[in-house]
Structure formats: C-alpha cells, structure tokens
N, C-alpha and C positions, 0 to 999 in steps of 0.2 A: 847548494842552496836551497833551502825549503821555506816556500813560499806558498801565498794562495792557498786552493783547497789542500794541498801537501800539510802546511802547517797548521791547520786547523785538523786535519786529521792526525796527526801527530800528538792533538790536545784529547783526542775522543778518549783513550784507555784511561788515563786520570783526571779525567774530568768524568769519565762515567761512576768508577770506582771511585773518586770521590763524592760524587752523590749519591753511590748507593749508602755510603757509610753516613754520610750527613743526615738524607731521608730516613735513615734508620735509627739517627739519634732522636730526630722530633718524632719521630713512630713513638719511639720507648722513652721517651722523656717527657711531651705533653701528653700523648694518651693513656701509658702505661701511670706515669707518675705523676704530673698536676693532676688534667683530669680523673685519672684513675676510670677509665671507662673500660681497661679491659688489662688483663696479665697477659702471659705465654701460653698457661694454661686454662685460664677461665672459664672455657665453655667447655673443658673435656668431660663433663656429666654429659653432653649432648655429641661427641665429635663424631668423626669416619672410621676412627682406627683401634679406639678401646683402649686410649691412655686414660689411668688412674685418675680421677678426678680430685682436686685439689680447689676445693671453695678457697675463693679469696674472703669470706669473711668469717673466717676462723682462724687462729692465729697459728697454727700447725699450714694451713691451705697458703695461707700469706705469704709464709715463709719459704715453702717451695716455689709458689709464683714468682716472689721477689729473687730467688736464687736462678729462676729460670728467665728472669726478666736483665737480671747482670749477668749472663753468660750473652745475651742477645744482645747487651751493650759491647760486650768485652769483643763481638764479631766485627758489631759496627766499626769498634774504635781500631780494631787489625785493617780494616776497610779502608778505612780514613787514613792511615800511616800508609798502609800500602800506595794509595794515592798520590798521596805527596810525594814517597820515594818515585812513583813513576813520573810523576810531573816536574821535580828536581834532573833525575835522569835524561829527560827530552830538552830542558831547558837549559843551555848552556851562559846565555847572557840576556838583559833586559829582562832580568825574571819580575822586575814590578809592571811591565807592558804586559807579562803575560798576565797575571794575576789580574790586570782591569779588563783582559780582551773578554768580548763579548762570545767566542768560541770556546772559549775554557766555561763560563758560566753556562753558556748554553749546552753544552756535554753536560755539567755538573745536571743541571734540568734534565736531561736524559736519563741520568744513571738515579736521578730521586724519583721518577717516574716510572724505572724500569722496577726500583725498589716496590714501590706499590703497587705496580701489577704483579710482581711475582709473591711478595708477601702474601697479598689480599688473595690473588687466586690461591696460592699452596695453603695458608692458614687458615683463610676465613671461610674457602668454598672445600678445596678439596679433603685437607684434614680438620676443618672444621675445631682445630683446638682453642681458638678465641674468635671472636668478632669485633668488630670497630667497635661498638656500643651494642652490650644483649638488651633484650627484651622482644616489644613487640613490631618494632621497624627496625630490627636488626639486620636485615636483608638488604632494605634502603641505605644503612650506613655504608653496610660493606659494598654494594654498587658506588654507592658516591666516592669511598675510595676509590676503588677501578677506574673512575670517571675521572678523579683527580689526577691519577696516574697516566693515564691516555692524556690529557690537557696537559700537564709535567712534560712528556713526553715531545708533544708536539710543541709546545712554545721552546722547548730546549731545542728542537732540528732547526725551527725559523731565526732561533734566536743565533745558532752558531753558522748560518748559511750567509747570518748577515753579515756576520765580520769581515773586517777588512781584511787584506793578506797578512801575514804574520809571519817574517822570520825569526825561528826560533834559538839559531845561532849568531844573529847579527850583533851587532856594538850598537846601546844607543846610541841617537843623534849625540856629536859634540865627544864624544869619549875616545879617545887617540887606544891603539892596542899598543903594549909596550914590544917592542921591534925585538925582545929576546923569546917571547911568547911567538910570535910568528916565524923564528929561524928553525 
C-alpha cells in the first residue's frame, strides 16, 4: 500500500515533468506567439556564445526564429507526453482522484517553476540568446521571470506537502474488484 508521503513522492516525477512541459507551453505560446516579446534567437545579436543573429523584424529572421520556437514546442510537447506516460504508469486505480490531487498539481507547479529557473538562467543570462522582453528594462523582466519561477517552486512544494494521503493503487470507495483479477 502506497500512502501519505510515499504516494505524494510517486507523483513527484510525473508532476514535475508535466509542469516543465506546461511551463514551456505557457512561455512559448504567451511570450513567443501572443505577446511576441521574444523568440528563441531574438537576442543573438548580444548573446554570450556567438550564435548568428536572426532579426525577428525581417522575414528570413522571423522564419528562423519561428523554426526554433517550433523546435522548442516539440521539446515541451515531448515533456508533456512523457509526464502523462509516467503518471499513467504509477496510477493503477482512481485516476480521477489523482488528477484532483493537490500533490499532482503541487508537483506540476514545481516543474513549471523549475522550467522558468533553468530556462531563465540558461537562455536569458548564461547564453543570452533571448530575454523575456528586450529593451532598457530587459534585466528586470529576466529577474522577474526567475522570481516567478522561485515562487512557483515554493508554492508547489507547499501545495503538495499539504495534500492528504494518497493511495495510488487503491480502488475508489464503492468499487468492488472483480474476483478474477484478485486471483
């Protein structure tokens, strides 16, 4: 029987991987596409590693940035599929109860926050290939992105810690197991 903290720990990896993928989707869809604040290579004119600059203000530059944005979305999509696969492999019964669990959503927030922290440090600060929002206040936008990541991690950890005990293998109340399955 898997209960209490063990049940929450079983949801850690699937929740974090799902959170990384979903956090990447939020970043890519909202910041890259809807607000168009940046693209994957939109700051390579001032990057720290010498990547060729592809201006998002020219057709050929926007095409290259869009290609890299698409590859970024493929990686986030794979993370979501992997997280779903991991979750499915750990939960044998009561999947609806698990989806409503504070433990799963807490770990998901941890994953989203980790995405922000890793992507923010790597792409915004170390590599410098793009910033949350370019311009005179870009450092503040980048720091805000990291602060949001830290708050998501902290909030997610608090949420999953407060989750009630969870048995990932138990039948939901009122469901009788088939005697053939128990034999």
